[in-house]
C-alpha positions in Angstrom: -50.1 -44.8 -14.7 -50.4 -46.7 -11.5 -47.5 -44.8 -10.0 -48.9 -41.4 -10.9 -52.3 -42.4 -9.4 -50.6 -43.4 -6.2 -48.7 -40.1 -6.0 -52.0 -38.1 -6.6 -53.8 -40.1 -4.0 -51.0 -39.6 -1.4 -51.0 -35.8 -2.1 -54.8 -35.7 -1.6 -54.5 -37.7 1.6 -51.8 -35.2 2.9 -54.0 -32.3 1.9 -57.0 -33.8 3.7 -54.8 -34.5 6.7 -53.7 -30.9 6.8 -57.2 -29.6 6.5 -58.4 -31.9 9.3 -55.5 -30.8 11.5 -56.3 -27.2 10.9 -60.0 -27.8 11.6 -59.1 -29.6 14.8 -56.9 -26.7 15.8 -59.7 -24.2 15.2 -62.1 -26.4 17.2 -59.6 -26.4 20.1 -59.0 -22.7 19.8 -62.7 -21.8 19.5 -63.6 -21.9 23.2 -60.7 -19.5 24.0 -61.7 -17.1 21.2 -65.2 -17.1 22.5 -64.0 -16.3 26.0 -61.9 -13.4 24.6 -64.8 -12.2 22.6 -67.1 -12.4 25.6 -64.6 -10.3 27.6 -64.1 -7.7 24.9 -65.6 -5.0 27.0 -63.2 -5.7 29.9 -60.4 -5.9 27.4 -61.2 -2.4 26.0 -61.5 -1.0 29.6 -58.2 -2.5 30.8 -56.2 -1.6 27.7 -57.7 1.8 27.5 -56.9 2.5 31.1 -53.3 1.3 30.7 -52.9 3.4 27.6 -54.1 6.5 29.5 -51.8 5.8 32.4 -48.8 5.1 30.1 -49.4 8.3 28.1 -49.6 10.3 31.4 -46.4 8.8 32.7 -44.6 9.4 29.4 -45.7 13.0 29.3 -45.1 13.9 33.0 -42.2 11.8 34.1 -40.2 10.7 31.1 -38.2 13.7 30.2 -36.5 14.2 26.8 -32.7 14.2 26.6 -30.3 15.9 24.2 -26.9 14.7 23.2 -24.1 17.1 22.1 -20.6 16.1 21.0 -17.2 17.7 20.7 -14.6 16.1 18.5 -10.9 16.4 19.4 -8.6 15.7 16.5 -5.1 14.1 17.0 -2.1 16.3 17.3 0.3 16.6 14.3 3.8 17.9 13.7 5.9 19.4 16.4 3.1 19.5 18.9 3.1 15.7 19.1 6.7 15.7 20.5 5.6 18.2 23.2 2.8 15.8 24.2 5.3 13.1 25.1 5.2 14.3 28.7 1.5 13.6 29.0 2.1 10.4 30.9 3.1 12.7 33.8 0.0 14.8 33.4 -2.2 11.7 33.6 -0.5 10.6 36.8 -1.0 14.0 38.4 -4.7 13.5 37.7 -4.7 10.1 39.4 -4.5 8.1 36.1 -1.7 5.6 35.4 -1.5 5.0 31.7 2.1 4.0 31.0 2.9 4.4 27.3 -0.2 5.7 25.6 -1.2 8.0 22.8 -2.2 11.6 23.5 -5.8 10.7 22.6 -5.9 7.9 25.1 -4.5 10.2 27.8 -7.1 12.9 26.9 -9.8 10.2 27.2 -8.7 9.2 30.7 -8.2 12.8 31.8 -11.7 13.8 30.7 -13.3 11.6 33.4 -10.9 12.7 36.2 -11.9 14.8 39.1 -9.2 17.4 38.2 -11.0 18.1 34.9 -14.6 17.6 35.9 -14.6 19.5 39.2 -14.5 23.0 37.5 -17.3 21.8 35.2 -19.5 20.6 38.0 -19.1 23.8 40.0 -19.5 26.1 37.0 -22.7 28.2 36.8 -25.0 27.5 33.9 -28.2 29.1 32.6 -31.0 26.6 32.6 -34.7 26.5 31.9 -35.6 25.2 35.4 -34.0 28.0 37.4 -34.2 31.8 36.9 -30.6 32.3 37.9 -27.4 30.4 36.9 -26.8 27.3 39.0 -24.1 24.7 39.2 -24.8 21.0 38.6 -25.2 20.2 42.3 -28.0 22.6 42.5 -29.4 21.6 39.1 -29.8 18.0 40.1 -31.1 18.9 43.6 -28.4 17.1 45.5 -29.0 17.4 49.2 -26.2 17.1 51.8 -25.9 13.8 53.6 -26.7 14.6 57.3 -24.9 11.4 58.4 -21.6 12.8 57.3 -19.6 15.4 59.2 -20.1 19.0 58.3 -16.7 19.3 56.6 -17.4 16.3 54.4 -21.0 17.1 53.3 -20.0 19.3 50.4 -17.5 16.7 49.3 -20.2 14.1 49.4 -22.6 16.1 47.2 -19.8 16.7 44.7 -19.0 13.0 44.5 -22.7 12.1 44.1 -22.9 14.4 41.0 -19.4 13.4 39.7 -20.2 9.6 39.9 -23.6 9.9 38.3 -22.2 12.2 35.6 -19.4 9.9 34.6 -21.6 6.8 34.6 -24.7 8.0 32.8 -24.2 11.4 31.3 -20.6 11.6 29.9 -19.4 9.2 27.1 -16.0 9.2 25.5 -15.0 7.3 22.4 -11.5 7.0 21.0 -11.1 5.7 17.5 -8.2 3.3 17.6 -7.3 3.9 13.9 -7.6 7.7 13.5 -7.0 8.5 17.2 -9.9 10.9 17.1 -11.6 11.4 20.5 -15.3 12.3 20.8 -16.9 13.6 24.0 -20.7 13.3 24.3 -22.8 14.7 27.0 -26.5 13.8 27.6 -28.7 16.4 29.5 -32.4 17.2 29.7 -31.8 20.6 28.0 -30.2 21.1 24.6 -28.3 24.3 25.3 -27.2 23.1 28.8 -25.8 19.9 27.2 -23.9 22.0 24.7 -22.6 24.4 27.4 -21.4 21.5 29.6 -19.7 19.7 26.6 -17.8 22.9 25.7 -17.0 23.4 29.4 -15.4 19.9 29.6 -13.3 20.6 26.5 -12.2 24.0 27.9 -11.4 22.5 31.4 -9.4 19.6 29.7 -7.4 22.1 27.6 -6.8 24.4 30.7 -5.6 21.4 32.8 -3.2 20.2 30.1 -1.8 23.7 29.5 -1.4 24.3 33.2 0.5 21.1 33.7 2.6 21.7 30.7 3.6 25.1 32.1 4.3 23.5 35.4 6.5 20.9 33.8 8.2 23.6 31.8 9.0 25.6 34.9 10.4 22.5 36.6 12.5 21.9 33.5 13.6 25.5 33.5 14.8 25.3 37.1 16.7 22.1 36.4 18.3 23.4 33.2 19.5 26.6 35.0 21.0 24.5 37.8 22.6 22.2 35.2 24.0 25.1 33.2 25.7 26.5 36.4 27.3 23.1 37.1 28.4 22.6 33.4 29.7 26.2 33.4 31.8 25.6 36.5 33.2 22.4 35.0 33.9 24.2 31.7 35.8 27.0 33.5 37.9 24.4 35.4 38.6 22.5 32.2 39.5 25.7 30.3 41.9 26.8 33.1 43.5 23.3 33.1 44.1 23.5 29.4 45.4 27.1 29.6 47.8 26.2 32.4 49.0 23.2 30.5 49.7 25.2 27.4 51.5 27.9 29.4 53.8 25.3 31.0 54.4 23.3 27.8 55.0 25.6 24.9 56.3 22.8 22.7 54.3 19.6 22.8 54.7 18.3 19.3 58.1 16.7 20.2 56.7 14.8 23.2 54.0 12.1 22.5 53.1 12.1 26.2 52.5 15.9 26.3 50.6 15.8 23.0 48.3 13.1 24.4 47.6 15.1 27.5 46.9 18.2 25.5 44.4 16.3 23.3 42.7 14.9 26.4 42.3 18.4 27.9 41.1 19.9 24.6 38.6 17.1 24.1 37.2 17.7 27.7 36.8 21.4 26.9 35.1 20.6 23.6 32.6 18.2 25.2 31.7 20.5 28.0 31.4 23.4 25.7 29.0 21.4 23.4 26.9 20.4 26.4 26.8 24.0 27.6 25.6 25.3 24.2 22.9 22.6 24.0 21.7 23.5 27.5 21.5 27.2 26.5 19.3 26.2 23.6 17.1 24.1 25.9 16.9 27.0 28.3 15.5 29.3 25.7 12.9 26.7 24.6 11.8 26.1 28.2 11.4 29.9 28.6 9.1 29.9 25.6 7.1 27.0 27.0 6.6 28.8 30.3 5.1 31.9 28.7 3.2 30.1 25.9 -0.6 30.1 26.4 -1.9 28.8 23.1 -4.7 26.2 23.1 -3.5 22.6 23.2 -6.6 20.7 22.1 -7.3 20.5 18.4 -11.1 20.8 18.6 -12.8 20.4 15.2 -16.0 22.3 16.2 -17.6 23.5 19.4 -20.8 21.9 20.6 -24.1 23.7 19.7 -27.7 23.3 20.9 -29.1 20.3 19.0 -32.6 21.7 19.1 -34.1 18.3 18.3 -34.2 15.9 21.2 -32.2 12.7 20.9 -34.8 10.7 22.8 -36.6 9.0 24.2 -39.2 8.0 21.5 -42.4 8.1 23.5 -44.4 6.7 20.6 -42.2 3.7 20.3 -42.2 3.1 24.0 -46.1 3.3 24.0 -46.3 0.8 21.1 -44.0 -1.7 22.8 -45.9 -1.4 26.1 -49.3 -1.8 24.5 -48.2 -4.8 22.4 -47.2 -6.7 25.5 -50.2 -5.5 27.6 -52.6 -6.6 24.8 -50.9 -10.0 24.5 -51.0 -10.6 28.2 -54.6 -9.5 28.6 -55.7 -11.8 25.8 -53.9 -14.7 27.4 -55.4 -13.9 30.8 -59.0 -13.7 29.6 -58.6 -16.8 27.4 -57.3 -18.9 30.2 -59.1 -17.2 33.1 -61.2 -20.2 34.2 -58.2 -22.5 34.0 -56.1 -20.1 36.1 -58.9 -19.9 38.7 -59.2 -23.7 38.9 -55.5 -24.1 39.2 -55.4 -21.4 41.9 -58.2 -23.2 43.8 -56.4 -26.5 43.6 -53.3 -24.9 44.9 -55.1 -23.3 47.8 -56.8 -26.7 48.6 -53.5 -28.5 48.5 -52.0 -26.0 50.9 -54.9 -26.3 53.3 -54.7 -30.1 53.3 -51.0 -29.9 53.9 -51.5 -27.5 56.9 -54.2 -29.8 58.3 -51.9 -32.8 58.0 -49.1 -30.9 59.7 -51.4 -29.8 62.5 -52.4 -33.4 63.2 
């Protein structure tokens, strides 16, 4: 029984100790609470003023933004083999990718000047302007007077291009599915959708144009190669014909038979190459005139109607939480801060007097 009594008494002592500690804490906190309560009017005025200013700023200066997305699916089937030449397309746009998937090349091409320049200079209908304007006009970009006249337009374009790539255009490539998504953020929903679709269209046009260019270059090369192979084939056929005319019976001479087989094999090889080049020529002709879309777009972007952000209510709550906390801390320790500030000023004055002596 003595052990149980000891345990009970120790628990009671701990409880009394906790109560005394809490009571002591309240006694220490009481002066600060009284100061805060005494400054309740100032607290209401300060916090109310900051709330009004914050609401005004959020309504007048914090504009809503809208995000729209276009999804580009990976290429399948025979089209994938045609996209093997995309490394050259990326290099023409100033991007060095080495061996990459078509999705990765699409992603890099999307942020290139070659693709975004038509998008930036395209005219869009907006809520801010009565007439259609390009993005340079929409963002009120002024020419840099320090630049030469012939470079001012280039400077305005680069200003929009750099800001657009950094803060308004986002690309995401799924490493597993190779699905590419393009997201554009703008202050207007329909404008965001129009720009997103314009980027997809510009990317598709660029790829088709470069593929046609490559097909034309390939067509020229194949035609030249066909001419060379045809000449070689004619020479080989004539050599075989002359040999057969001069040597009617070759079966009885191993040397003549060997020479005939060599000439026949040469004709067969050149004839096979010639036929394959003719097939490649027809395929290149088809590629030159082909104008079908290259990008496999799942769905075009549409006006999201509902803004993506920012959440003004959440911003207001966060700001007011910190303002309320800081204001309470200030009024609770106002006297201590004044005393500390007075001590600091006095120390500085004494130090200046000592230095002057």
